[in-house]
C-alpha positions in Angstrom: 21.2 -42.1 -46.8 17.5 -41.2 -47.0 17.1 -42.0 -43.3 20.1 -39.7 -42.4 18.5 -36.8 -44.4 15.3 -37.2 -42.6 17.0 -37.1 -39.2 19.0 -34.1 -40.2 16.0 -32.2 -41.3 14.1 -33.0 -38.1 17.1 -31.9 -36.0 17.4 -28.6 -37.9 13.6 -27.9 -37.4 13.9 -28.6 -33.7 16.8 -26.2 -33.4 15.2 -23.4 -35.4 11.7 -23.5 -33.7 11.4 -21.0 -30.9 8.8 -19.1 -29.2 8.1 -15.4 -30.0 6.4 -14.0 -27.0 5.1 -11.0 -25.1 7.8 -9.7 -22.7 5.7 -7.2 -20.8 2.1 -6.2 -20.1 0.5 -3.7 -17.8 -3.1 -2.7 -17.7 -1.9 0.5 -15.8 -4.9 0.0 -13.6 -3.6 1.7 -10.4 -0.4 2.9 -8.6 -0.5 -0.2 -6.5 -0.7 -2.5 -9.5 2.1 -0.6 -11.3 4.4 -0.8 -8.3 3.6 -4.5 -7.8 4.8 -5.0 -11.4 8.1 -3.3 -10.6 7.3 0.2 -11.9 7.6 3.7 -10.3 4.9 6.3 -10.4 6.0 9.9 -10.4 2.8 11.9 -10.1 -0.1 11.7 -12.4 -3.3 9.8 -11.7 -5.3 6.7 -12.7 -8.6 7.4 -14.4 -10.9 5.6 -16.8 -9.4 4.7 -20.2 -10.3 2.3 -22.9 -10.3 -0.8 -20.7 -10.7 0.0 -17.0 -8.3 2.6 -15.7 -5.2 4.1 -17.4 -2.5 6.6 -16.5 -2.9 10.2 -17.3 -0.1 12.8 -17.1 -1.2 16.4 -16.7 1.7 18.1 -14.9 5.5 18.3 -15.3 7.0 15.2 -13.8 3.9 13.0 -14.2 5.3 9.7 -15.6 5.7 6.0 -15.0 9.1 4.4 -15.2 9.7 0.7 -15.6 13.2 -1.0 -15.7 14.0 -2.4 -19.2 15.7 -5.5 -17.7 13.7 -8.6 -18.5 11.0 -6.5 -20.1 12.5 -4.5 -22.9 16.2 -4.9 -23.6 18.3 -6.1 -26.5 15.2 -6.6 -28.7 16.7 -6.7 -32.2 13.0 -6.7 -33.3 9.9 -6.0 -31.4 6.4 -4.5 -31.0 5.1 -1.8 -28.6 1.3 -1.3 -28.5 -1.1 0.5 -26.3 -4.5 2.2 -26.1 -4.7 6.0 -25.7 -7.7 8.1 -24.7 -7.3 11.5 -26.2 -7.2 14.4 -23.8 -6.8 16.9 -26.6 -7.8 17.1 -30.3 -4.9 16.0 -32.5 -5.3 19.2 -34.5 -4.3 21.2 -31.4 -1.0 19.2 -30.8 2.2 21.3 -30.9 5.5 19.8 -30.0 6.0 16.2 -29.0 3.7 14.1 -26.8 5.3 10.8 -25.8 3.0 7.8 -25.2 6.0 5.5 -24.8 9.7 6.1 -24.9 13.0 4.6 -23.9 15.9 6.9 -24.3 18.8 8.5 -22.6 21.5 10.7 -24.1 24.1 8.3 -25.7 21.6 5.4 -26.0 19.5 4.1 -28.8 15.7 4.9 -28.6 12.2 3.7 -29.2 9.4 6.3 -29.2 5.6 6.0 -29.8 4.3 9.5 -29.9 2.4 12.4 -31.4 4.1 15.4 -33.0 3.4 18.8 -34.6 0.3 19.0 -36.7 -1.3 16.0 -35.1 0.7 13.2 -36.7 1.5 10.0 -34.9 5.0 8.5 -35.1 6.9 5.4 -34.4 10.6 6.5 -34.0 13.8 4.5 -33.7 17.2 5.6 -33.0 19.9 3.1 -33.9 23.7 3.6 -34.4 23.2 7.4 -34.0 20.6 7.5 -36.8 16.9 8.3 -36.4 14.2 6.5 -38.4 10.5 7.6 -38.5 7.3 5.9 -39.5 4.8 8.8 -39.7 1.0 9.0 -40.2 -0.7 11.7 -42.1 -2.3 14.4 -39.9 -5.0 12.8 -37.8 -8.5 14.0 -36.9 -8.7 12.4 -33.5 -11.0 14.1 -31.0 -10.8 14.6 -27.2 -12.3 11.6 -25.5 -11.9 9.2 -28.3 -10.1 5.8 -27.7 -7.5 4.7 -30.2 -5.0 1.8 -30.5 -1.4 2.6 -31.4 1.3 0.1 -32.3 4.9 0.3 -33.5 6.9 -2.6 -34.9 10.5 -2.9 -36.1 12.6 -5.3 -38.3 12.8 -7.6 -40.1 10.1 -6.0 -42.4 11.1 -2.4 -41.7 9.6 0.1 -39.3 5.9 0.2 -39.1 3.2 2.3 -37.4 -0.3 0.9 -37.0 -3.3 3.0 -35.8 -6.5 1.2 -34.9 -5.3 -1.9 -36.6 -4.3 -0.3 -39.9 -0.9 0.4 -41.3 -0.5 4.2 -41.4 3.3 4.7 -41.8 6.5 2.8 -42.5 10.2 3.2 -43.1 12.7 1.0 -44.8 14.6 0.4 -41.6 16.8 -2.7 -41.2 18.7 -2.5 -37.9 17.2 -2.7 -34.4 18.2 -0.6 -31.4 21.2 -2.1 -29.5 22.1 0.1 -26.6 19.1 0.7 -24.2 18.5 3.2 -21.4 17.9 1.7 -17.9 14.1 2.5 -18.0 11.3 3.0 -20.3 8.7 5.7 -19.7 4.9 5.8 -20.1 3.0 9.0 -21.0 5.9 11.5 -20.7 9.6 11.9 -21.5 12.6 10.1 -20.0 14.5 11.4 -17.0 15.8 13.8 -16.0 13.3 15.8 -18.0 9.7 14.4 -17.9 8.4 17.8 -18.9 5.9 16.8 -21.6 2.6 15.8 -20.0 0.2 14.6 -22.6 -3.2 15.0 -20.9 -4.0 11.8 -22.6 -4.8 8.4 -20.8 -2.6 5.4 -21.7 -3.7 1.9 -20.8 -3.0 -1.7 -21.7 0.7 -1.4 -22.6 2.2 -4.5 -24.1 5.7 -5.2 -25.5 6.6 -8.2 -27.6 9.9 -9.7 -28.7 9.1 -9.9 -32.3 7.6 -7.8 -35.1 3.9 -8.5 -35.0 1.9 -9.1 -38.1 -1.2 -6.9 -38.3 -3.5 -9.8 -37.3 -1.5 -10.3 -34.0 -2.2 -6.8 -32.7 -4.4 -7.0 -29.5 -7.4 -4.7 -30.3 -9.9 -6.4 -27.9 -9.5 -8.0 -24.5 -6.5 -6.4 -22.9 -5.5 -9.4 -20.7 -2.0 -10.6 -21.1 -1.5 -13.0 -24.0 1.9 -14.4 -23.2 0.6 -17.8 -22.2 -0.4 -18.3 -25.9 3.1 -18.0 -27.4 3.4 -17.8 -31.1 5.7 -20.5 -32.6 8.1 -19.2 -35.2 10.5 -21.1 -37.4 13.5 -19.2 -38.7 16.5 -20.4 -40.7 18.6 -17.3 -41.0 18.6 -16.4 -37.3 17.2 -17.9 -34.2 15.2 -16.3 -31.4 16.1 -16.9 -27.8 13.2 -17.7 -25.7 13.5 -16.1 -22.3 
């Protein structure tokens, strides 16, 4: 009986151990690199950011599109993180400035953005409800580099700025219905009419809710070869 229990325990552990990994990384170094990675560049330019070059949107229509398939789809939990080089003081921000978004009318949504009064936000739409993790008004200045990250479930919705928790919401359900693309540094089609004048670089997406010590604040190289092993008993991850 004891032998049977040991075998059963080992079997359960083997079944429930899976890899949580990074599903997408782009340094956003150049148009050629973005296109090689499967993206589409609609205007804008590539200029120095935090690490090498990044993408800046300055005119209506300046945006990068990537297909969500195999990069950002059906993530019932996840993390989006990036570096932004400010092209405007946060105190001067009016309206919404989207660093990252995936959304189309009728779908769920994930936004990492700024909003009126210079606050940063991680926003999720799920089952026709919006959930927001907001910062307090920021005092970021033009030319400064800052790290932004948003994570969602199982520990709620969280916004991290420069590696510190700055906002959260008691959110329990991940987005389910995704648009066909995600956008960098502007809004989704057909209306990318919100250029940010900021530079975005080193965008990465992960298929799990990162702990604070997992955020990549240094070397922007992809980290997916070093997959984190997670053990879950309630629900299992599916390694792609």
